[in-house]
N, C-alpha and C positions, 0 to 999 in steps of 0.2 A: 179595317184597313186591309185590302187585298194584298198589298205588296208584301206583307209579313207571311201570307200563306204560301208564297212561292220560295223555293229554296235558293234560287239564283238572285232574287231580290234581296233577301237576308244577307247573302254573300257580299254583295255591292255595299251595302249598308255597314257591314263589319269592317271593311277596309276603308272607311271615310278618312281616317287619319292618314294613311298613305296618299290619298287622292289629294288632300290638302297640301301636303309636303311636295307632292309631284307639281301641283300648280304653282306653288311658290318657287320651286326651283326653275320651272321653265320660264316663269315670269322674271326671275332674277337674270337668267341667261339672256333673256330678249332685251331686257333694259341694258344690260351690259354691252351687248352687240350694238344696240342703236346709239348709245353713248359714245362708243369708241369709233364707230364707223361714220357718224353723223359729223361732217366737217361743213362748216357754213362757206358760203361763197367769198365772203370778206376774208376769212382766214386762208382759203385756198389760193386767192389771187393776190395776197400780200407779198410784195417783193421786199426781200432784205435790203438794208441801205447800202451796203457794199456792192451787191450785185447790180443795183439800179445804175449808178454812174459808170461803172467799168463796162459792163456787157452790153447795156442797151443804149445809153446815150453816148458814150465815147466811141463806140465801135462804129457809128454811123459815118464819122469823118473818113473813115478809110474803107467803108463797105458800101457806101451809097454813091450812085451816079449824080445825084443832085449836089454832092459835097465834093470830095477829091479823088473819089475811085476812078481808075482808068476804064474807059468804055471803048472798045474797038469799033471798027468799021461796021461790023455786023450788028452790033448793038449790045454784045454781052459785056457784063460788068465783072471785072476781075477784083476779087477780094483781096484785101491787103496789097494792092499795087495802086500808088499814088501818082497821078498825072502831074507833073511838075508844073505844067502850064496852068492847071486849074488852082494851084495853091496860092491863091490871093485873097486880099480882104474883101473883095467885091463878091466872090464865090462864097466866102464865109459868111457874108451878110444875107445871101439868098438861102444858103444851107440852114442856118440858124436865124431865122426871122423873128423880129420883134413882134409878139402877138399879145394883145392885151387880154385876151381870153385865157391863155395859158398861164399857169403858175409855176413857172420854171424855177427850181431850187439850186441850179448849178450854173456856173459860168466857166468857160474854158479858154485857154491860151494854148496855142499849137506852136511848135517849133519843130521843124523837119530838118533832119542831118542826111545829107546825101554823100555817099562815098565816091571817091574819083574812079573813073574807068580804068580797066586794067591797063597797067603799063605805067600809070602816072603815080607819083608817091605824094602824100600829103595827108593832113588830117580831113576828116568829113567836113564838108562845107555846109553851114547852117543856112537854112532858108527861114525867113520869118523874124520874129514870132507874129502870128496873126491871132486876133482875140474875137470872141463874141461881144455882142453889142452891150451886154450887161456885165462884162468883166471889171471888177472894182480895182482901183489903183491902190497900191499899197497892200500890205499884210501878207500872210504866208498862205501858200496853197494847201488846201485840205488834203489833197492827195496828188501825187505825180505818178503818171503811167508812162512807160516806155514800150512802145510796141515795134517789133521787128516788121518792116515793110519792104517792098521792092518800089524804086521810083523810076518812073518812066518818063523820058524825055527825049525828043526827036529821034525816036527809033531804037533808042539803047536803054537798057535797064540796069540799074546798080542797086545793091543793098542800101538800106537806109534804116533809119531809126525816126519814130514819130513820138516826141515827147509832149504829153498832154497834161496840163496843170489844171486842176480843178478846184474851184473856189465856191463856197457857199454864198448864195444871194440872200441879203437880209430883206 
């Protein structure tokens, strides 16, 4: 064997134990990095249950022009500003349509409280309630949200509160 006749060849073979330990250490670090950094798409796109109904589903009632959000003459949609003239059951039926393909797990009941204009005294006026097509009668709501909104009606705005009751659909 010619490898043993060279001094550098013998030196490499003499440190074989350190090369094996180095390879095991590098392999362990690579496996650790891959395992901790590897996140599947299903895990990354999973939405926690509490966030789903509050932020995604319930917010469309006061942020979408297809629902109750105020849209001015230019076409801008004002978030958290509810157009009182749109707060009807007909608009709710268009906003939250019955679709056989979707598997909706929630149903909603909305009640809008509008405060009186400045100078008038009295409690907030309730408007509603209006409900989605799948809102079951009886039972208790799983969650109730109260959102501070502005109510726009015939050129004036007032503070208001939108109460959203959420029930699970079986």
